[in-house]
C-alpha positions as CSV (number, residue, x, y, z in Angstrom):
1,M,-43.4,-67.8,41.5
2,K,-39.9,-66.7,42.4
3,K,-38.4,-69.6,40.6
4,L,-40.3,-68.7,37.5
5,I,-39.2,-65.1,37.7
6,W,-35.6,-66.3,38.1
7,L,-36.0,-68.7,35.1
8,V,-37.3,-65.9,32.9
9,F,-34.5,-63.6,34.1
10,I,-31.8,-66.2,33.3
11,L,-33.3,-66.9,29.9
12,L,-33.4,-63.2,29.1
13,I,-29.8,-62.8,30.1
14,G,-28.9,-65.8,27.9
15,F,-30.8,-64.4,25.0
16,I,-29.0,-61.0,25.3
17,G,-25.7,-62.9,25.4
18,L,-26.6,-64.8,22.2
19,I,-27.4,-61.5,20.5
20,Y,-24.1,-60.0,21.4
21,F,-22.2,-63.1,20.3
22,S,-24.0,-63.0,17.0
23,V,-23.5,-59.3,16.2
24,S,-19.9,-59.4,17.3
25,S,-18.8,-61.6,14.4
26,T,-17.5,-58.5,12.5
27,D,-17.1,-54.8,13.3
28,K,-17.1,-53.8,9.6
29,E,-20.0,-51.7,8.3
30,F,-19.1,-51.7,4.5
31,E,-17.1,-53.7,2.1
32,T,-16.7,-53.8,-1.7
33,V,-16.3,-56.8,-3.9
34,T,-13.8,-59.6,-3.6
35,I,-12.1,-60.3,-7.0
36,Q,-11.0,-63.9,-7.3
37,E,-8.1,-63.7,-9.8
38,F,-6.2,-60.7,-8.5
39,D,-4.7,-59.7,-5.2
40,D,-3.1,-56.3,-6.1
41,L,-6.0,-54.4,-7.6
42,E,-4.1,-51.1,-7.9
43,N,-1.6,-52.4,-10.4
44,I,-4.0,-54.4,-12.6
45,D,-4.7,-53.2,-16.2
46,F,-8.3,-54.0,-16.4
47,R,-8.4,-53.0,-20.1
48,R,-6.7,-56.2,-20.8
49,H,-9.7,-58.1,-19.3
50,D,-13.2,-58.1,-20.7
51,S,-14.6,-59.8,-17.6
52,V,-13.7,-60.6,-14.0
53,E,-14.8,-63.2,-11.5
54,V,-16.1,-61.4,-8.3
55,A,-17.9,-62.1,-5.1
56,A,-20.3,-59.3,-4.2
57,S,-19.2,-59.2,-0.6
58,S,-17.7,-61.3,2.2
59,L,-19.2,-59.0,4.8
60,Y,-22.1,-61.3,5.4
61,E,-20.3,-64.5,6.1
62,A,-21.6,-66.1,9.2
63,N,-21.3,-69.0,11.7
64,E,-24.2,-71.2,12.8
65,L,-25.1,-69.0,15.7
66,K,-25.4,-65.9,13.4
67,D,-27.5,-67.9,10.9
68,I,-29.9,-68.8,13.8
69,M,-30.0,-65.4,15.4
70,Q,-29.8,-63.1,12.2
71,G,-30.9,-65.5,9.5
72,D,-29.3,-67.5,6.7
73,N,-30.8,-65.0,4.2
74,Y,-28.8,-64.8,0.9
75,R,-25.3,-65.0,2.5
76,E,-24.1,-67.7,0.1
77,A,-25.1,-65.6,-2.9
78,W,-23.2,-62.6,-1.6
79,T,-20.0,-64.6,-1.1
80,S,-20.2,-66.7,-4.3
81,P,-18.1,-65.7,-7.3
82,V,-19.8,-64.7,-10.6
83,K,-18.3,-63.7,-13.9
84,V,-19.3,-60.1,-14.9
85,P,-18.2,-57.8,-17.7
86,V,-15.6,-55.0,-17.0
87,L,-17.0,-51.5,-17.8
88,F,-15.1,-48.5,-18.9
89,L,-17.2,-45.3,-19.1
90,D,-15.2,-43.6,-21.8
91,S,-16.2,-46.3,-24.3
92,L,-19.7,-47.1,-22.9
93,Y,-22.3,-46.5,-25.7
94,G,-19.7,-44.5,-27.6
95,G,-18.8,-42.4,-24.5
96,V,-21.0,-41.0,-21.7
97,E,-20.8,-38.1,-19.4
98,I,-21.4,-38.1,-15.7
99,V,-24.5,-35.9,-15.0
100,K,-24.5,-36.1,-11.2
101,E,-24.3,-38.4,-8.2
102,G,-27.6,-39.9,-7.0
103,G,-28.9,-42.7,-5.0
104,G,-30.4,-42.8,-1.5
105,T,-28.6,-43.1,1.8
106,Q,-27.5,-46.7,1.2
107,T,-27.0,-46.9,-2.5
108,H,-24.1,-45.1,-4.2
109,S,-25.0,-44.2,-7.8
110,L,-24.0,-42.1,-10.8
111,R,-26.3,-40.7,-13.4
112,L,-24.9,-41.0,-16.9
113,K,-25.9,-39.5,-20.3
114,D,-24.9,-40.8,-23.7
115,K,-24.5,-38.9,-26.9
116,N,-28.1,-39.5,-27.9
117,G,-29.4,-38.0,-24.6
118,F,-30.4,-41.3,-23.0
119,L,-30.0,-41.4,-19.3
120,Y,-28.6,-44.3,-17.4
121,S,-27.8,-45.1,-13.8
122,L,-24.9,-46.9,-12.2
123,R,-26.3,-48.2,-8.9
124,S,-24.0,-50.0,-6.4
125,V,-24.8,-53.6,-5.7
126,N,-23.1,-53.3,-2.3
127,K,-25.0,-51.1,0.1
128,D,-23.8,-48.9,2.9
129,P,-26.5,-48.8,5.6
130,S,-24.3,-47.2,8.3
131,T,-26.2,-44.0,8.2
132,H,-29.4,-45.9,9.1
133,V,-27.9,-47.2,12.4
134,P,-29.6,-45.5,15.3
135,E,-27.4,-44.0,17.9
136,F,-28.8,-46.2,20.7
137,A,-27.8,-49.3,18.6
138,R,-24.2,-47.9,18.3
139,S,-24.0,-47.1,21.9
140,L,-25.0,-50.7,22.8
141,G,-22.8,-52.3,20.2
142,L,-25.7,-53.6,18.1
143,E,-25.1,-51.8,14.8
144,N,-24.5,-55.1,13.1
145,I,-28.2,-55.9,13.3
146,V,-28.8,-53.1,10.8
147,I,-25.7,-53.7,8.7
148,D,-26.3,-57.4,8.4
149,A,-29.9,-57.0,7.2
150,I,-28.6,-56.2,3.7
151,S,-27.9,-59.9,3.4
152,A,-31.7,-60.4,3.2
153,S,-31.6,-58.6,-0.2
154,H,-30.4,-60.7,-3.1
155,P,-27.3,-59.2,-4.8
156,Y,-28.7,-60.3,-8.2
157,G,-32.4,-59.9,-7.4
158,A,-32.8,-56.9,-9.8
159,I,-31.8,-58.8,-12.9
160,L,-34.1,-61.7,-12.0
161,A,-36.9,-59.2,-11.4
162,A,-36.3,-57.7,-14.8
163,S,-36.4,-61.1,-16.4
164,L,-39.7,-61.9,-14.7
165,S,-41.0,-58.5,-15.8
166,E,-40.5,-59.4,-19.4
167,K,-42.6,-62.5,-18.9
168,A,-45.3,-60.5,-17.0
169,G,-45.5,-57.7,-19.6
170,V,-44.5,-54.9,-17.3
171,L,-41.9,-52.1,-17.8
172,H,-38.5,-52.4,-16.2
173,T,-35.1,-50.6,-16.5
174,H,-33.1,-53.4,-18.1
175,P,-30.4,-53.8,-15.4
176,K,-27.1,-55.5,-16.0
177,V,-24.4,-56.4,-13.5
178,V,-21.0,-54.9,-14.3
179,F,-17.7,-54.3,-12.6
180,V,-16.3,-50.8,-12.8
181,P,-12.6,-50.6,-12.2
182,K,-10.8,-47.5,-11.2
183,Q,-10.2,-45.4,-14.3
184,E,-9.0,-42.1,-15.5
185,F,-12.4,-41.1,-16.6
186,L,-13.8,-41.1,-13.1
187,G,-11.1,-38.8,-11.7
188,K,-9.8,-38.8,-8.2
189,P,-13.0,-37.9,-6.3
190,Y,-15.2,-40.6,-8.0
191,N,-12.5,-43.2,-8.2
192,E,-12.3,-43.6,-4.5
193,K,-16.0,-44.0,-4.1
194,Y,-16.9,-45.8,-7.3
195,G,-13.8,-47.5,-8.5
196,N,-13.3,-51.3,-8.3
197,R,-17.0,-51.9,-7.4
198,L,-19.9,-54.0,-8.6
199,F,-22.8,-52.0,-10.1
200,L,-26.2,-52.4,-11.8
201,L,-26.1,-50.5,-15.1
202,E,-29.7,-49.6,-16.1
203,Y,-31.9,-47.0,-17.7
204,E,-33.1,-44.1,-15.6
205,T,-36.7,-43.8,-14.6
206,E,-36.9,-40.2,-16.0
207,G,-35.5,-38.4,-19.0
208,E,-36.2,-36.3,-22.1
209,E,-35.5,-39.2,-24.5
210,N,-37.6,-42.3,-24.9
211,W,-35.7,-45.6,-24.6
212,T,-38.8,-47.8,-24.4
213,D,-40.8,-49.4,-27.2
214,Y,-43.7,-47.1,-26.7
215,K,-44.6,-44.7,-29.4
216,N,-45.6,-41.0,-29.2
217,V,-43.7,-40.6,-25.9
218,Y,-43.7,-37.0,-24.6
219,K,-41.2,-37.6,-21.8
220,I,-40.3,-40.1,-19.1
221,L,-41.2,-38.3,-15.8
222,D,-40.8,-39.1,-12.1
223,T,-43.8,-39.0,-9.9
224,K,-43.6,-35.3,-8.8
225,N,-43.1,-34.1,-12.4
226,L,-46.2,-36.1,-13.4
227,Q,-48.1,-34.4,-10.7
228,E,-46.9,-31.0,-12.0
229,L,-48.0,-32.0,-15.5
230,K,-51.4,-32.9,-14.1
231,E,-51.6,-29.6,-12.3
232,E,-51.1,-27.8,-15.6
233,N,-53.5,-30.1,-17.5
234,P,-56.1,-31.4,-15.1
235,A,-58.5,-33.0,-17.5
236,Q,-55.9,-34.2,-20.1
237,V,-53.5,-36.3,-17.9
238,S,-54.3,-39.8,-16.8
239,I,-52.5,-42.9,-15.8
240,D,-52.8,-46.4,-17.3
241,K,-54.6,-48.0,-14.3
242,N,-54.5,-51.5,-15.7
243,A,-50.7,-51.2,-16.1
244,F,-50.3,-49.8,-12.6
245,V,-52.4,-52.5,-10.9
246,R,-50.6,-55.2,-12.8
247,L,-47.2,-53.8,-11.8
248,R,-48.2,-53.5,-8.2
249,L,-49.5,-57.1,-8.1
250,F,-46.2,-58.1,-9.7
251,D,-44.4,-56.3,-6.9
252,M,-46.3,-58.6,-4.5
253,L,-45.5,-61.7,-6.5
254,I,-41.7,-61.0,-6.2
255,G,-41.9,-59.8,-2.6
256,D,-40.7,-56.3,-3.3
257,W,-42.1,-54.4,-0.3
258,D,-40.2,-51.1,-0.9
259,R,-42.4,-49.3,-3.4
260,H,-42.9,-45.7,-2.3
261,A,-43.6,-42.9,-4.9
262,K,-39.9,-42.2,-5.6
263,Q,-39.4,-45.7,-6.9
264,W,-41.5,-45.0,-10.0
265,G,-41.0,-43.4,-13.3
266,W,-43.8,-42.7,-15.8
267,V,-43.6,-43.1,-19.6
268,V,-45.9,-40.4,-20.8
269,Q,-47.5,-40.8,-24.2
270,K,-49.1,-37.8,-25.9
271,E,-52.1,-38.1,-28.3
272,G,-53.4,-34.8,-29.4
273,E,-54.0,-32.8,-26.2
274,N,-54.1,-35.8,-23.9
275,F,-51.4,-37.5,-21.9
276,K,-51.4,-41.1,-20.6
277,A,-48.7,-42.2,-18.1
278,I,-47.5,-45.8,-18.0
279,P,-45.8,-46.9,-14.8
280,L,-42.1,-47.8,-14.9
281,A,-40.6,-49.6,-11.8
282,G,-37.1,-48.7,-10.6
283,D,-34.9,-49.8,-7.7
284,R,-35.5,-53.5,-7.2
285,D,-33.1,-53.7,-4.3
286,N,-35.7,-55.4,-2.1
287,A,-37.2,-57.9,-4.5
288,F,-37.3,-61.5,-3.0
289,F,-36.4,-60.0,0.4
290,N,-35.5,-63.1,2.5
291,L,-35.4,-61.9,6.1
292,G,-34.9,-64.8,8.5
293,G,-33.5,-65.4,12.0
294,I,-34.8,-64.7,15.5
295,I,-33.8,-61.1,15.7
296,P,-35.1,-59.9,12.3
297,G,-38.2,-62.0,12.9
298,I,-38.9,-59.9,16.0
299,I,-38.1,-56.6,14.4
300,S,-40.2,-57.3,11.2
301,N,-43.2,-58.2,13.2
302,K,-46.3,-56.5,11.7
303,N,-46.9,-54.6,15.0
304,I,-43.3,-53.3,15.1
305,E,-42.3,-52.7,11.4
306,P,-45.4,-53.4,9.3
307,E,-43.8,-52.2,6.0
308,V,-40.8,-54.6,6.1
309,R,-42.4,-57.8,4.7
310,P,-40.4,-61.0,4.3
311,F,-40.7,-62.9,1.1
312,E,-42.7,-66.0,2.1
313,K,-45.0,-68.4,0.3
314,E,-48.0,-66.4,1.6
315,I,-48.6,-62.7,2.0
316,K,-49.4,-62.5,5.7
317,H,-49.9,-58.8,6.2
318,M,-51.3,-57.0,3.2
319,P,-51.8,-53.6,4.9
320,G,-48.0,-53.3,5.2
321,L,-47.7,-53.6,1.4
322,V,-50.2,-50.9,0.6
323,Y,-48.5,-47.5,0.1
324,P,-49.9,-44.0,0.0
325,S,-49.1,-43.9,-3.7
326,D,-51.6,-46.8,-4.1
327,V,-54.3,-44.8,-2.5
328,Y,-53.3,-41.7,-4.4
329,F,-53.4,-43.3,-7.9
330,L,-56.0,-46.1,-7.5
331,T,-58.6,-45.0,-5.0
332,E,-61.4,-44.9,-7.6
333,T,-60.3,-48.0,-9.6
334,P,-62.9,-50.7,-9.9
335,L,-62.4,-54.1,-8.4
336,E,-62.8,-55.7,-11.9
337,I,-59.5,-54.2,-13.0
338,F,-57.7,-55.7,-10.0
339,I,-59.2,-59.2,-10.7
340,A,-58.5,-59.0,-14.4
341,E,-54.9,-58.0,-14.0
342,A,-54.4,-60.8,-11.4
343,K,-55.7,-63.3,-13.8
344,K,-53.5,-62.0,-16.6
345,L,-50.4,-62.4,-14.5
346,Q,-51.5,-65.9,-13.6
347,D,-51.8,-66.7,-17.3
348,L,-48.5,-65.1,-18.2
349,L,-46.3,-66.4,-15.4
350,T,-46.7,-70.1,-16.1
351,D,-44.4,-72.6,-14.5
352,D,-42.3,-72.7,-17.7
353,A,-42.1,-68.9,-17.9
354,I,-40.9,-68.7,-14.3
355,A,-38.3,-71.4,-14.9
356,D,-37.1,-69.7,-18.0
357,A,-36.6,-66.3,-16.2
358,F,-34.0,-67.8,-14.0
359,K,-31.7,-68.4,-16.9
360,V,-30.5,-64.8,-16.4
361,W,-28.7,-65.9,-13.3
362,P,-25.2,-67.5,-13.2
363,K,-25.6,-71.3,-12.8
364,N,-24.1,-71.3,-9.3
365,I,-26.5,-68.6,-8.0
366,A,-29.5,-70.3,-9.6
367,E,-28.6,-73.6,-8.0
368,Q,-28.5,-71.9,-4.6
369,N,-31.7,-69.9,-4.7
370,S,-34.0,-70.7,-7.6
371,K,-35.9,-73.6,-6.1
372,E,-37.0,-71.7,-3.0
373,I,-37.8,-68.5,-4.8
374,T,-39.7,-70.4,-7.5
375,E,-41.9,-72.1,-4.9
376,K,-42.7,-68.8,-3.3
377,I,-43.6,-67.1,-6.6
378,K,-45.8,-70.0,-7.6
379,S,-47.6,-70.0,-4.3
380,R,-48.3,-66.3,-4.5
381,R,-49.3,-66.5,-8.1
382,D,-51.9,-69.2,-7.3
383,N,-53.5,-67.0,-4.7
384,L,-53.1,-63.7,-6.6
385,V,-56.8,-63.1,-7.3
386,E,-57.5,-63.2,-3.5
387,Y,-54.6,-60.9,-2.9
388,A,-55.9,-58.5,-5.5
389,K,-59.3,-58.4,-3.8
390,E,-57.7,-57.7,-0.5
391,F,-55.4,-55.1,-2.0
392,H,-58.4,-53.3,-3.5
393,R,-60.4,-53.5,-0.3
394,I,-57.6,-51.8,1.8
395,I,-57.1,-49.1,-0.8
396,I,-60.8,-48.0,-0.8
397,E,-61.0,-48.2,3.0
398,R,-58.1,-45.8,3.5
399,E,-58.6,-42.1,3.7
400,L,-57.3,-39.8,0.9
401,L,-53.8,-38.3,1.5
402,N,-53.4,-35.3,3.8
403,K,-49.7,-34.8,3.0
404,P,-47.5,-35.0,-0.1
405,L,-46.2,-38.2,-1.5
406,K,-42.6,-39.1,-0.7
407,G,-40.4,-37.0,-3.0
408,S,-43.2,-34.4,-3.8
409,E,-42.7,-32.3,-0.7
410,D,-41.2,-29.4,-2.6
411,I,-43.7,-29.0,-5.4
412,K,-46.7,-26.7,-5.5
413,I,-49.9,-28.4,-6.4
414,S,-53.5,-27.8,-5.4
415,P,-54.9,-29.3,-2.1
416,Q,-57.2,-31.5,-4.2
417,L,-54.4,-32.9,-6.3
418,M,-52.4,-33.6,-3.2
419,K,-55.2,-35.9,-2.0
420,C,-55.4,-38.1,-5.0
421,F,-54.5,-38.0,-8.7
422,E,-58.1,-37.7,-9.9
423,C,-59.4,-35.5,-7.2
424,G,-58.7,-32.3,-9.1
425,D,-60.4,-33.4,-12.3
């Protein structure tokens, strides 16, 4: 027995040693793009270039030990050069104004408005997760476990998700990858934070002006503003449940596990006195989330972190993918809608349609990742009806909400409307 205890102890010490060797490969917590053609960025006149060749980040380069311990993930995609257009804001869409800074704690973003009132967002491809590092991890020198997890997100996943969205018939924000050099328009404060970086330029998920193809659009609202509209017009406001179910099943197809209420916009149509809200998905940072390695495998265990779901051929823990917003909007939705929308996605996302969607990626990126991602999408597609049934079962089994949706904490709505979208009807 003593020998067994000593063996376990030695193995534990060895495992801890491997962890420290793995996370000590870099002490950096953030890094911007690497531009292939130029060394001295400060003295380059980018107006003489319509495009540049950049690598999203070299921060996630790894040796074999790090690949084993923290996963291979999408490291190669992050370090591979791609050609992207150079963007100057003073000439974008005839000139735009900066409305405000936005984004969460990891993504740096600017909200822009053009002369026609359309709202856009510049969202950083490179993330800064340093604020998410727990103090105990810093004190133990393990902050790289959190920092390095960004390599599980694909730097160009959002544009592939948009391309697949077109095939699936679901709304998206039309993201494009652009390089924003330092420029006079940004001014000193913004140049330091936003200059010489890689961004996604996309439509905002809210706004007064309608940029979609839908007619009779009242406004594009975020979730909390939709709730306020419902509070004012209880019997006149509804959502397109078929569209929401299809979009949520699409989320599962592409492995996008991060779909809380703040990730949605709603294109609100008005017909007479009635309003119908059509869901619009934003923030595809975690689509195709490829979390591998021993350490992330332990952390993402369903009993430790149930909501962080790796993108695999099978969905192994559906409860982790069901959000409060699903219960809120879909609690009284019949099973038939879930099954019908699953079958529609199966019909729309044929093998040829999926293959065609990957044309949005640069050739070198597609060669690296398209085969594996395609296999996973097809596997999930083929089982989508069963996933839809399980999704519906979990929703109806869960209790109605007893606290506000994320992002709606500061609005005043009735207790009934807080429970579910149709509870106040």
